[in-house]
Structures are given as C-alpha cells and as structure tokens.
C-alpha positions as CSV (number, residue, x, y, z in Angstrom):
1,M,29.0,3.7,-26.2
2,S,28.7,0.2,-27.7
3,D,26.1,-2.3,-26.7
4,A,28.7,-4.4,-25.0
5,R,29.4,-1.6,-22.6
6,R,25.8,-0.7,-21.9
7,P,24.7,-1.4,-18.3
8,I,22.6,-4.5,-17.7
9,V,19.4,-4.0,-15.8
10,L,17.1,-6.9,-14.7
11,V,13.4,-6.2,-14.5
12,T,11.8,-9.0,-12.4
13,E,8.1,-8.1,-12.2
14,G,7.3,-6.1,-15.3
15,S,7.1,-2.4,-16.0
16,D,4.8,0.1,-17.7
17,A,5.7,0.3,-21.3
18,L,6.9,4.0,-21.6
19,P,9.5,3.8,-18.8
20,L,10.6,0.4,-19.9
21,N,11.2,1.6,-23.4
22,W,13.1,4.7,-22.0
23,L,15.3,2.3,-20.1
24,R,15.9,0.1,-23.2
25,E,17.3,3.0,-25.1
26,R,19.9,3.5,-22.4
27,A,20.7,0.0,-21.1
28,E,20.5,-3.7,-21.9
29,V,17.2,-4.8,-20.3
30,I,16.5,-8.3,-19.2
31,E,13.0,-9.2,-18.1
32,V,13.3,-12.3,-15.9
33,G,11.4,-13.4,-12.8
34,A,13.2,-14.4,-9.6
35,D,11.8,-17.9,-10.1
36,D,13.0,-18.3,-13.7
37,P,15.8,-20.9,-14.2
38,S,18.0,-18.3,-15.9
39,F,17.6,-15.7,-13.1
40,E,20.8,-16.4,-11.2
41,T,22.9,-16.4,-14.5
42,E,21.5,-13.0,-15.4
43,L,21.8,-11.7,-11.9
44,A,25.5,-12.4,-11.9
45,R,25.8,-9.9,-14.9
46,A,23.5,-7.2,-13.6
47,D,24.4,-3.7,-12.8
48,G,20.9,-2.8,-11.6
49,M,17.6,-4.4,-10.8
50,V,14.0,-3.1,-11.0
51,I,11.6,-5.0,-8.7
52,R,8.1,-4.6,-7.2
53,S,6.4,-6.3,-4.4
54,Y,7.4,-10.0,-4.5
55,T,11.1,-10.1,-5.4
56,K,13.1,-10.5,-2.1
57,V,16.5,-8.8,-2.0
58,N,18.5,-10.1,0.8
59,D,22.1,-11.3,1.6
60,I,21.5,-14.6,-0.3
61,L,20.5,-12.8,-3.5
62,L,23.2,-10.1,-3.1
63,A,25.9,-12.7,-2.8
64,K,25.0,-13.9,-6.3
65,A,25.2,-10.3,-7.8
66,P,28.8,-9.2,-7.7
67,R,28.3,-6.4,-10.2
68,L,25.0,-5.0,-8.7
69,R,25.1,-1.3,-7.9
70,V,21.4,-0.4,-7.4
71,V,18.0,-1.9,-6.7
72,G,15.0,0.1,-7.7
73,R,11.6,-0.7,-6.1
74,G,8.7,0.5,-8.2
75,G,6.5,1.4,-5.3
76,V,6.3,2.9,-1.9
77,G,7.2,0.1,0.6
78,I,10.7,-1.4,0.7
79,E,10.1,-4.2,3.2
80,N,11.1,-6.8,0.6
81,I,14.5,-5.2,0.4
82,D,17.2,-5.6,3.1
83,V,18.4,-2.0,2.8
84,A,21.2,-2.5,5.4
85,A,22.5,-5.6,3.6
86,C,22.5,-3.7,0.3
87,R,24.4,-0.7,1.7
88,R,27.0,-3.0,3.4
89,R,27.8,-4.2,-0.1
90,G,27.7,-0.7,-1.7
91,V,24.4,-1.3,-3.4
92,E,22.0,1.8,-3.4
93,V,18.3,1.3,-3.0
94,V,15.9,3.7,-4.7
95,Y,12.1,3.8,-4.8
96,T,9.0,5.9,-5.7
97,P,7.4,7.3,-2.6
98,D,5.1,9.7,-4.4
99,A,3.9,7.3,-7.1
100,N,0.6,6.0,-5.9
101,T,-0.5,8.5,-3.2
102,L,-3.5,9.9,-5.1
103,A,-4.6,6.5,-6.4
104,V,-4.7,4.9,-2.9
105,G,-6.5,7.9,-1.4
106,D,-9.2,7.6,-4.1
107,F,-9.5,3.8,-3.5
108,V,-10.0,4.1,0.2
109,F,-12.8,6.6,-0.1
110,G,-14.4,4.3,-2.7
111,Y,-14.4,1.6,-0.1
112,L,-15.9,3.9,2.6
113,I,-18.8,5.1,0.5
114,Q,-19.7,1.6,-0.4
115,L,-19.7,0.5,3.3
116,L,-21.4,3.6,4.7
117,R,-24.1,4.0,2.0
118,P,-26.1,0.8,1.2
119,W,-26.8,1.0,-2.5
120,A,-29.5,-1.6,-3.2
121,F,-28.5,-1.6,-6.9
122,F,-30.8,-3.0,-9.5
123,K,-29.7,-3.9,-13.0
124,D,-31.5,-6.6,-14.9
125,A,-35.0,-5.9,-13.7
126,V,-36.7,-3.1,-11.8
127,Y,-37.9,-3.5,-8.2
128,P,-41.7,-4.1,-8.0
129,P,-43.3,-0.8,-6.7
130,K,-43.9,-2.1,-3.2
131,E,-40.3,-3.3,-2.8
132,F,-39.0,-0.1,-4.3
133,K,-40.8,1.9,-1.8
134,L,-39.9,-0.4,1.1
135,I,-36.2,-0.1,0.3
136,R,-36.4,3.7,0.0
137,D,-38.3,3.9,3.3
138,T,-36.0,1.6,5.3
139,V,-32.4,1.8,3.9
140,R,-30.3,4.4,5.7
141,G,-26.7,5.3,5.4
142,R,-24.1,7.4,7.3
143,Q,-22.7,10.8,6.3
144,L,-18.9,11.2,6.2
145,N,-19.1,14.7,7.6
146,E,-20.6,13.3,10.8
147,L,-17.7,10.9,11.4
148,T,-14.2,10.9,12.7
149,M,-11.4,9.6,10.5
150,G,-8.6,7.9,12.5
151,I,-5.4,7.5,10.5
152,L,-2.7,5.1,11.8
153,G,0.5,6.3,10.0
154,M,0.6,9.8,8.7
155,G,3.0,9.3,5.7
156,R,2.2,10.5,2.2
157,V,-0.9,8.3,1.8
158,G,-2.1,9.0,5.3
159,R,-1.8,12.7,4.7
160,R,-3.7,12.4,1.4
161,M,-6.4,10.6,3.4
162,G,-6.6,13.3,5.9
163,H,-6.6,16.0,3.2
164,I,-9.6,14.4,1.5
165,A,-11.4,13.7,4.8
166,A,-11.1,17.1,6.3
167,N,-11.1,19.4,3.2
168,G,-13.3,17.3,1.0
169,F,-15.9,15.8,3.3
170,G,-15.6,18.0,6.4
171,M,-14.7,15.1,8.7
172,R,-12.9,15.4,12.0
173,V,-9.4,13.9,11.6
174,I,-7.2,12.3,14.3
175,Y,-4.0,10.5,13.7
176,N,-1.1,8.7,15.3
177,D,2.5,8.6,13.9
178,L,5.9,7.9,15.2
179,L,7.1,11.3,13.9
180,D,5.9,14.9,14.4
181,V,4.4,15.6,11.0
182,T,2.5,18.8,12.0
183,S,4.4,21.0,9.5
184,L,3.4,18.7,6.6
185,L,-0.3,19.0,7.2
186,D,-2.5,21.2,5.0
187,F,-5.7,20.3,6.8
188,P,-7.0,20.4,10.4
189,A,-6.0,17.2,12.3
190,T,-5.1,16.3,15.9
191,A,-2.3,14.0,16.9
192,V,-3.4,11.5,19.6
193,D,-2.0,8.4,21.3
194,K,-3.0,5.0,19.9
195,P,-5.7,4.2,22.6
196,T,-7.4,7.5,21.8
197,L,-7.2,6.8,18.1
198,Y,-8.9,3.4,18.5
199,R,-11.5,4.7,20.9
200,E,-12.6,7.8,19.0
201,A,-12.3,6.7,15.3
202,D,-15.4,5.9,13.4
203,I,-13.1,4.8,10.6
204,L,-9.7,3.4,11.3
205,S,-7.5,3.6,8.1
206,I,-4.1,1.9,8.4
207,H,-1.2,3.4,6.5
208,V,2.0,2.0,8.1
209,T,5.1,0.4,6.8
210,M,6.4,-2.9,8.1
211,L,8.9,-1.6,10.6
212,P,10.0,-4.2,13.2
213,G,7.3,-4.6,15.7
214,N,4.4,-3.7,13.3
215,E,3.2,-7.2,12.9
216,N,-0.4,-7.4,14.2
217,L,-0.1,-3.7,15.2
218,V,-3.9,-3.7,15.0
219,G,-4.6,-6.9,16.9
220,R,-7.2,-8.3,19.3
221,E,-6.5,-5.7,22.0
222,Q,-6.7,-2.7,19.7
223,I,-9.8,-4.0,17.9
224,A,-11.5,-4.4,21.2
225,M,-11.1,-0.6,21.8
226,L,-13.0,0.3,18.6
227,K,-16.5,1.5,18.6
228,H,-19.1,-1.1,17.7
229,D,-20.1,0.8,14.6
230,A,-16.5,1.5,13.5
231,I,-15.0,0.5,10.1
232,V,-11.5,-0.8,9.6
233,V,-9.6,-0.3,6.3
234,N,-6.2,-1.7,5.5
235,T,-4.4,-0.8,2.3
236,S,-0.9,-0.7,3.7
237,R,0.6,-4.1,4.7
238,G,-1.3,-7.3,5.5
239,E,1.0,-8.1,8.4
240,A,-0.1,-5.0,10.3
241,L,-3.7,-6.3,10.9
242,D,-4.8,-9.4,12.7
243,A,-7.3,-10.8,10.3
244,H,-8.5,-13.5,12.7
245,A,-9.2,-11.0,15.5
246,L,-11.0,-8.8,13.0
247,A,-13.2,-11.7,11.8
248,D,-14.1,-12.6,15.4
249,A,-15.1,-9.0,16.1
250,L,-17.3,-8.8,12.9
251,R,-18.8,-12.1,13.7
252,A,-19.8,-10.9,17.2
253,K,-21.2,-7.7,15.6
254,R,-18.7,-5.6,17.5
255,L,-17.7,-3.7,14.3
256,A,-19.8,-2.3,11.4
257,G,-17.5,-3.4,8.6
258,A,-14.0,-3.7,7.1
259,A,-12.2,-3.4,3.8
260,L,-8.8,-5.0,3.0
261,D,-6.6,-4.8,-0.1
262,V,-3.5,-6.4,1.4
263,Y,-2.9,-9.8,3.1
264,H,-0.4,-12.0,4.9
265,P,0.4,-14.2,3.2
266,E,-0.4,-12.7,-0.2
267,P,-2.4,-13.9,-2.0
268,P,-4.5,-15.1,0.9
269,K,-5.2,-18.8,1.4
270,E,-8.5,-20.5,0.8
271,D,-9.3,-20.5,4.6
272,F,-8.8,-16.7,4.9
273,P,-11.0,-15.8,7.9
274,L,-12.8,-12.8,6.4
275,L,-14.5,-14.6,3.6
276,G,-18.3,-14.7,3.6
277,F,-19.1,-11.4,5.4
278,D,-21.7,-9.1,3.8
279,N,-20.0,-6.1,5.4
280,V,-16.5,-6.8,4.3
281,L,-14.9,-5.7,1.1
282,L,-11.9,-7.7,-0.1
283,T,-9.8,-6.7,-3.2
284,P,-6.6,-8.3,-4.7
285,H,-4.1,-5.5,-3.9
286,L,-5.6,-3.0,-6.4
287,A,-5.4,0.3,-4.5
288,A,-2.4,1.6,-6.5
289,R,-3.5,0.0,-9.8
290,T,-4.3,3.0,-12.0
291,H,-2.6,3.7,-15.3
292,T,-1.0,6.9,-13.9
293,A,0.2,5.3,-10.7
294,L,1.7,2.3,-12.4
295,E,3.6,4.5,-14.8
296,N,4.8,6.6,-11.9
297,M,6.1,3.6,-10.1
298,S,7.8,2.3,-13.3
299,W,9.8,5.6,-13.6
300,V,12.0,4.3,-10.8
301,V,14.2,3.4,-13.8
302,R,15.4,7.0,-13.9
303,D,17.0,6.7,-10.4
304,V,18.3,3.3,-11.2
305,L,20.2,4.6,-14.2
306,A,21.3,7.7,-12.3
307,V,23.0,5.6,-9.8
308,I,24.7,3.4,-12.4
309,D,25.9,6.7,-14.1
310,G,27.4,7.9,-10.8
311,Q,24.7,10.5,-10.2
312,K,22.7,11.2,-7.0
313,P,19.3,9.6,-7.1
314,R,16.2,11.7,-6.5
315,Y,14.6,9.1,-4.1
316,P,17.1,7.0,-2.2
317,A,15.6,4.7,0.4
318,P,15.5,6.3,3.8
319,P,18.0,5.4,6.5
320,V,17.4,2.0,8.1
321,R,15.3,2.2,11.3
322,H,15.5,-0.4,14.0
C-alpha cells in the first residue's frame, strides 16, 4: 500500500516510543495537540485518534472529523470521551483497562505506609544521641494487618487493592460497588452498603469512574461518617472527592490523614484547600506513571489500527451507562 493510502492517526498527548514507532510503520502519524493551530486541519483528515487525559472528544470535535473511525484512549477512564456521541457517528472508542492496575496498586500502598508509619528520616546529619533516643522512644506507627481497608469501587484497580490488602498485609477488606463482583475476587472481602463502608473503614480508598452523579460522591456527609483516625486516599477522579470538606475535617482533627493524586480542576489552583497539612500527601497525577504502565497504555494503538482495518478491537469501551 502506498503512503498516500495509509491511514492517518492523530496522537494528541504523546506516546511511549515503542508503540508509537509500531504505529508509524503502519500509518501516517501526526503528533499534534488539541490546542495547536493546525489541529483542526489535521483532524479533518484523520482516520483515528490516540488521546490521553486532557483531549476532550465531544460533538463539537466530532463534527470536524468526517473521516474519523476510532478514538483510542491510552488509559483506564474514558470520561473525557462522549462515547454515545462517537457511536452515533459510527466512531468506535477503545481504551486500555488493564494497563496501569499494578502501578496504581503499588502507589496507593506507598502512600499508606508513609502516612501510617512516621519515618523521622535523617540525611545530612545524624540526630544527637538524646534526640535519637527520644524519637525512638516516642514515635509510634500503625500496622496494616490491624486495619480495615474500605474500597469504594471494585473495578480492576479496586480489586488489586483488595488483593494486596488481604493477601499481602492480612487486612480486613470491605467494599462497595454498583455491580456484583464476587466471582472476580481472589481474596476475602465483604460487600457492604456505603454508610457501613464509611463507618468501618480505617482506610477509604476511592476507585470510581466519573459516572453521572459521582461528583462529590465522598462529600461532607460521607466524610462525617468516617472514624477520627481514618485515612482517605483518592487516585481515581478528582471530582469524586470534596476537597473542601476533606480539608475542614482534617483541620478539625476529625481524620488522621489523606493522600490525593487527582484533582478538580487539574492541575489544582493556587488556593487548593489541602495545601499546608503535615498529614496530607499530594502528588501530580503520578500513580500510573511507571515505564511499564505508560507503555501498556500506549499500546492502545493496536486496537486503533484494528478498527481502521475492519477488525474487532480487544478492548472496546463498555456500553454507555446513564
């Protein structure tokens, strides 16, 4: 096939090198951001798109893409894609639901160990003997095997969290999910309603997608149900957690700590309410950023090309839920 007949694929937010080179061997690849002046011109020619978190695919964009056949999201969440609008126009949506499961699970437990075990690191100088002994005699942490892990959203990442918690650390695991996922669990865990989850969890780890109604899913009312020594972790979607309510609870010492990797808006603004707390860990959306996970997400190009070639993709986006 001549270059003139090769499919055109836009890559709007970069890609790992190996999958990108694989795609270049099979298609004309145009790397162009959605804010680039040439984007609309290239979009009008595109057969496929590869995006990540920040490119919004909606009716406005689709109206400018008459040749578009597939949108590939390198990642797990597809909230930035109007899947229904795509399918009305005959555009398939594919994604990488398994790509970063292990990376996010590791990251969350890294958070937890830092919050539960005060480290009192020293680096450039040793502690004087008296201070060394005082720290050793007074600093105390909490053991994971004595705690209950509460998981809100038992999808792939939630299940990985439960697997590590129960099988790795001997924790009690409780969870809440819209679906019956019992057959998917390889660890002991108990499904509970949301009030029970909030009341009994020592650690509340949020792993939900942004379905309609999930804005501030964990808000002031839910945070008030938590134990005063509970920890809240959000690596899913910033919109799911009311950061102002969380800050108020921490300021009033009604929670032991929190860790956030996602925000609304993202990046957060300078007046973000969780700045300045010693017991809060804030990271710039890094949970999935391992070499392996990024390459896994970039391999969405396989499904993008499969659709263009008239083949069935491995990971089509799930049916739209309202």
